[in-house]
N, C-alpha and C positions, 0 to 999 in steps of 0.2 A: 127484450131480454128474457130468456127462459128462466123460470124459477127452478131452484135446486131443491130436490126432495130432502126433507128433514127427517133425521132418524130419531126414533123413540124407543124407550124401554117401557114395557108394561109388566106390572106385577100382578100375578094371578094366584088364586087359591081355588082348589076344587076337590069335590068328593069323587074319587075315581071309580066308584062301584059300577057305574053304567058304561064305562068307557074302556076301550082297548089301549089304554095308556095315553100319554100326551101326543106322541108323534102320529102323523097321518098314516093310515094303513089302507091298503087297496080294498080289502073286503070286510072292514070293521070300522065302527064309529070311534073317533078319537076326540080328545079335548081340543086339539089343535084345529081339526076340521071344523068343529062347531064354532070355535072362537074366530077363525079366519072368515067364516061366512058372515058372522054378525059384524065383525070389524069392517068388512067390505060394504055391508049395508049402511052402516053409520057414516063411513067416509065416501060413500056414493061411487065406489069403483073398486076393482079387484085389488086385494092386499094379501101378501104372503108373509107369514111370520117365521122367525128362526128362534127355536127354544134353547134354553140353557142346557138341555139334555133330554133324554127320553125316560119315561117311567113305564114300568110293566103294567099290564092290564090289571085293573082293580086297585092300583096303588093311589093313595091320596097325596095331595100337596097343600101344605100350609103356605108355602111360598115358592113360586116358580116365575122366572123372568123370561121374556121373549123380546126380540127386537124386530122392528119393521120400519120401512120408509114411508112417509106420507107425501106422495107426489102432488096432492091436491091442495095442500096448505090449509086444511080445515082445522086440524087440531090446534094450531097456534092461536086461533081466534078465541078458543075457550076450552082449555084442557078439562076443566071440571065438568063442563056440560057433556063432553064426549064420554067421560067415565060414567056419568049418570045414564047416558043413552045406551052405552054398552051393557050396563047392568040391568037395564030395563028389558033388553031383548034377549039376554043370555038366560039359559035355564037356571033354576034355583041351585043346581049343584056346581055351578061355575061362577066365580065372582072376580071382578077387576078391583084391585085394591088401590092402584094408582098408576099414573101415566106420566112420564117425564122425558124431556129432550136430552139427548146424549150427543157425543161427538159423532161425526159422519162415519167413522171407521170403528165405532164401538160394536162389540160382538157378544151377544148373550151367552154363547157357549164357550168361545175361545178365551174370553176375558175373565171368566169366572176362576177364582183361585181356590175356593173351598166350597164343598157341598156337605150338608148335614142331613142325616136321616134319623128317624125314631122308629122302633118296632115295639108295638104295644101287645102285651099278653095279659089275660085275666084268667081266673081259675074257678069262679062261681058263675053259673048261668045268669046273664044279665041282659035283658032285652034292650037296654039303652046303650050297650056296648056292641051289640050284634052288628056286624059289617064294618065296625070301626076298631076292633081289637080281636085277637085270636084267642079263643077259649082253649086252654091247655088242660090236660088231665092231671098231671103230676107237678108238684112244686119242686123246682130244681134247687140245687146247691148253688146259690148265687156267688158265693166266694170262689168256688171252683171255676165258674164261668168267667168271672172277672180276672182270675189268674191266667186263664187261657187267653182271654182277650188282651191282657197286658203283654203276654209273650208274642202275640200276633203283631203287635205294633212294631217289632224289630224287622219285619219283612217288607219287601216291596212288590215282589211278583205274586199276584193272587190268581193265577191261572186256574187253580183248583176250585175257585168259587165262581168262575165265569160260565155262563151258558155256552154250550158247545156251538161250534161253527159260526162264531161271530167274527166280523171283519173289523178288527181294530189294529192300530199301529203297534200298540204295546199293551201288555197286561200288568204293567207296573202302576201302583197307586201308592201315594204317601199318606198313611193314616195319621191323624192328629188327635183322635179321640175314639175310644172303643170301651164302653163300660155299661154295666147294668145297675139300675136303681129301682127300688120299690117306690111306687107312688102312694100306695096304701097297703093294707093287709091283703088285698085281692088283686092288685094290679102291679105289673112289672114292666119296665121300659128299658130297651136297649138303645143307647145313644152312640152314634158313629159319625165321624167326620173325616173327610179326605179331600185331596185335590181333585180327584176324579173317581168314578166307580165303574165297574164292569157290569154288563147285563146280568141281572139276577144275583149279583154279588151279595147284597145285604141279606136277602132271604136265605141264601145258602150259608152264610156265616152264622146267622141266628140258628138255623137248623143244626149246624155242627156244634155250636156252643151248648145248645139244649141237650144234645146227646151226652156231652160231658157233664152238664149239670144234673142230668137224670141218672148218672152213674153207669151209662153204657160204654163210656170211653174214659180213659185217664186224661188228666189235664195236659200231660205232655203229648197227647195224641195230636194236638194242634200242629206240632212241628212236622209230624209224619204227613199230615194232610197237605200242608203248604208246600213242603219239599217235593211231594209227589207230582205237583202241577197237573193233577188228574181229577176232574170233576166227580168221577164215580167214587172216589175215596172219601170225599166230604159228605156231610149229612144232607138229608133231604131239604128241599126248599120249603119254608113255612108259607102258609097262605098269604096272599097279597093284602087282605083286608086290614092287617095290623101295621102296614108300612106307610110311613109319611115322609115325603121330602119336606123338611122344615125350614131350611135356610140355604141361600146361595149367596156367596160373598164375592165382591169385586174389589179391585184395588182402590177404587174411589168409594166414597160413602154413599151406599145405595139403600139407606134405611131412612 
């Protein structure tokens, strides 16, 4: 009797500075490529993973899930040992946090119901924040940015914040959180959650809100931007170094 491959979810975290995003690229190194190679070594045969989404080049992840099938039956023997083995072989900027069995039809991307990001900004030169936060010159009006972010929550079509020429079924996203908070006197963080995100969406939103916060645009400009459905009307995309995928939520308890 043939054994049936068992499906697993793996929870990862990574510093994206050295990678061209999560998803495998033809001519650039990605986190997925590195992880697939190591996973295949540990399981002693070729393995392909499916991630919960893609991240832009240079973007970090505090939590990212991927699924794969183990046709060799190795993981079931000792899940903890497999995690230890993966972390021993992975580079220091990629870590496996845990591995767990799921239903055979569970899907890391399509089953996710919410994704959350943070964008970190700081204002004084700090070598310990370099590559992990964006140093901005001017302190923005956070109240104005939060008012614009609040107005943004009423919309669904975010075509204006999407990278051009992307092939997606819809540009509709349901936001559940969009707000700025000070971490301390020198550090500011934008928190945003939605059921899905478009390519480059968060960085374009942050750039647009900062234009409002820096007085270059009125708070109500956010309506003009979104209704235009035109990427060229929105603000510039901020650097990738400050962006983190922080949480991916599923209908079941995946924590």
